[in-house]
N, C-alpha and C positions, 0 to 999 in steps of 0.2 A: 311803321311799327316802332314804338318806342323801346329803347333799351332799358330794361328794368335794373335799377341799382338799389340795393338795400343796405341799411346800416343796422347792425345788430346791437341792441342796447340791453342793459340789465341794471339792477339796483346799484347805484354808485358809479355808473359809466361816466366817462369824461365828456361833458357837454361841449367843451371847447373843441375837442377832437372831432366829435360827431358833426358839429356845426361847420368846422373847417372843410370836412369832406363834402358836405351838402353844398357849401358855397362854391366849391370848384365846379361841380356839375351845373349849378345855376348859371355861373358865369360862362361856362362852355355853351349852354343853350342860348345865352344872350348875344353871342358873337353874330355879327351881321353876315349873312350868306354862309354860315358855317356848314361844312359838309356832314353827311351822315344823319342817322335818325336821332330824334330828340331823346333826352334821358327822362325816365320816369322814376322818381325817387320815392322809396318807401322806408319807413322805420319799423323794424320788427323786433320782437322779443319772445321769450319762451312762453309767456302766458298771454301776451297781448294786453291792451289796456294801458293805464297810466303807470309810468315807470319813473322813479326818482333818480335824478342825476347826482353826481358828486357835489354839485352846487345847490342841491335840494330842489331845483326847478324840476317839475314833472313834465314828461313828454308822452304823448299818446302814441301807441304802437299797434301794429297788426300782429296777430299770432303768426310765428314763422311758418307754421304748417300750411298757411293759406297760399304760400308760394312754392310749396314742395313739388306740386305737379307741373306747374308751368315753368319753374326754374328761374334763374336770374342771370343777367349779364355779368354782374359783379356783386360780391358781398364784402362789406367792410366790418371789421370787428375792432372798435376803438378800445383804448385802455380804460382803467378805472379799478378801484379797489374791489368791486364786486366780481371781477373776472375770475379770481381764484375760487370763489365760492361756486360760481356757475360751472366751473371745470370739474366739480365733483358730482354733478347731477347726471347720473347715467342715462336717465330717460331723455333728458334734454340733448345729451351728446348723440344719442341714436337718431333723434329727430333732426339735429343739425347735420349729421352725416348724410341723411337722406336728401336734405336740401342741397348740400354741397355736390352731390352726384349729378345735379342738374344745374350747376352753376359754372360759368366759364372761368371766373377768376375769384379767388378769395384772398383778401389782404388783411393782415392783423397789424395793429399798431400798439407798441408798448406791451402793457399787461394783457392785451387781447391775445398775444401769442400763447398764453397759458391755455386758452380754450382750444386753439388749434392742436396743441400738443396733446391735450386730453382726448380729442376726437381720435387721434391716431392710436391712443392707448386704451380706448374705451371697450374693446372686445373684438369679436370676429368681424372682419371687414365686410363680409357678405360675398366677396369674390376676390380672386387674386387681382383683378383689374381695379376694384375699388380700393383694395389695400394699397396698391401702387398710387392711386389717385390721391389718397389721403397722406401717404407717407413721403412721396417723393416727387410728385408732379410739379413742374415749374410754374404752373398757374397759381399755386398756393404759396404765398410768400409773406414774409414779414416786411415791414417798411424800414428795412435797414438799407444802408447805402454804402457806396465806395467813394463818396465825394471828397474832393479836396476841401478841408474844413468840413468834415462829415456832418450830415443830418442824422443825429442819433435817434434811437427809438423813442426817446422821451423829449426830443426837440420839438418846439412848436411847429416846425416845418414838416415833421414826419407825416401827419395825416394829409397835408397838402401834396407832398410828394407821392404818396400812395394813390391818391385820386388822380393826380396829373398823369401818372403812368397809364391809366386807362384811357384818359382823354387823348394822350399822344398816340396810343395804339389805334384808337378809333378814328381820329381826325387829323393826325399828323403833328409833326414837331412844331410847326408855326402856330397852330391853334393852342398847343400846350404852352408855348412861350407867352402868347398873348394872355391866356388865362392866368399864368403864373405872375405876370407883371401886375395884373389887376388884383389877384388874391393876396400877394405878398410883395409889394413894390420893392425893387432893389434886391430881391433874393435869387434872381435867376442864376447868378454865378454858382450858387450852391445847388439849386434845384436842377440846373442844366446838367451838372455832373451826375446827379441821381438818375436822370433820364437818358444818360449816354450821349448828351449833346456837346460835351466838352472833351478836349483831348486829355486822355488819362495815361499817356505814355505806354499804351498797349497793355496796361494791367488787366483790363477786362478780358482781353483775349488770352492772356496768360492763365488767369483763373479758370476760364472756360476750358482751356487745354488740360489743366490739372484735374478738373472735375470729370472731364471725359475719360482721362486716363484712370481715375479711380473707378468709374463705372465699368471700364473694360477689364480691370484687373482685380476686382473685388475678391476673387477666389484666392489671391496670393497674399502673403504677408505684406502689408503696406504701412509705412511709417510716415509721419509728418515730414521728416527730413527728405525722404525720397519724393514725396509729392511736391515739396518746395523746390527740389532739384528739377523736376519736370517743368515747373513753372518758371524756372530760372530766377528765383527770388530767394531772399534770406528767409529762414524759418519764421522769424518774428513778423516780417512784413507779410509773408504768405498767410499766416494764421489770422492776422488782422484783416487783410484785404479779402480773404476767402469768406470769412464770416460776414463782412460788410456786404459783399456782392451776393452771396448765396443765402444769407439769412441764418445759416447754421455753421458749426465748426466742421473742419474736414473729417474729424472722427465720427461725428454724427452723420455726416453725408455718407461715409463708408458704411456705417451700421445700417442705414436705411437701404442702401444698395444691396447689401447682403440679405436683409429681411425680405425685400421685394423679390430677389432671385429665389430665396428659399420658398416663399409662397408659391411661386410659379412652378417650381420643381415638385413640391408636395402635391399640387393639384394635377400637374401634367404628366407625372411619372409615378412608377411604383418603387422607386429607389428607397432603400432604408434611410431612416432619419440620420444615422451616423454618416452615411455616404453623402447625403445632401449637405450636411454640416461641413464636411471636408471640402466639397466642391465650392461651397460658398465662402470659404475662408474662416469659418467659425471655429473649427478645430475638432469638436466632438458633439455628439448628440445631446449631452448634458448642457453644453454651452448654448446650443441652439434652443433647447427647451427653456433655459433661463431667459433668453432673449424674447421668445414668444410670450412667456408668462408676463414679463415686464411690459412689453409693448402691446400685446393683443389680448392678454388675460386668458390665454388658452394654450394648450400644448400643441406641438407640431402635429402629432397624430390626431388630436381632436380637430384641429384646423382642417386637415386632409379629409377626415370623415364628414365634417360639416359641409365642406365645399362640394364634395361628391354627392352628398344627399341633396343639397340645394340644386345641383345640376340635373339630377334625375327628376326633380319635381317641376322644372321649368317647362 
């Protein structure tokens, strides 16, 4: 059974990034005696049909709804000027959310991150679990890195690194190294750091420790200074390395942890909104309402009612 890989394109998408992603999986399948199932690559879009890239070259695509039922092994969202426009299309965002719920990994490169952010803010998540999946699950990432001589979001190696992370997970580090050497000769020193193959002085573990501490203490007042202290790093280094490794700032990570916890308490308890806000470190019901309105376009009370109504009809 082939592992289905899809690249989401839109008017003005980066043809170079999409092609780089596709090339990584082609090279992975070309490895002699390579382990694991082959990859089946698809190009999808909101409408299907012919889509113009930033280079004006047109690419044929499937309608993304065609894959919603069967799901995907991985979905990649390249950058490009059209990403910001697509991020305002509520109908598309709902359909993309449905596809993401049946996708093992979602990776955005550069401007493609705007689409992922819009999915999280598009409205009711449909369930506390799906809210968590969109807002905080580790399988949904940006192609940021913590590398020495980092591969930035707009670096030519960004899409290669994103695709290689899937190859490494599926087929091992050696296969990823071989593909990297063929896709971008001489770049392994940087790509290896992206994939956790080079010594980074324990920084990855430090950031993981701080992230875990944030998740465990989201109900308390948390400062960047305290989180940096937990990681045994300077604030400046902590901020830079946290965002590189996690794809978001510590403040955003904390906000998502609080929103996720609030969703769970709203659905699973009858606690008043004010009390839930205090338990989750938001401070007040008004503060929680502002967070919900901004991120989910719905009030906490409306979210609770919608979730319970949905549960009754399942």
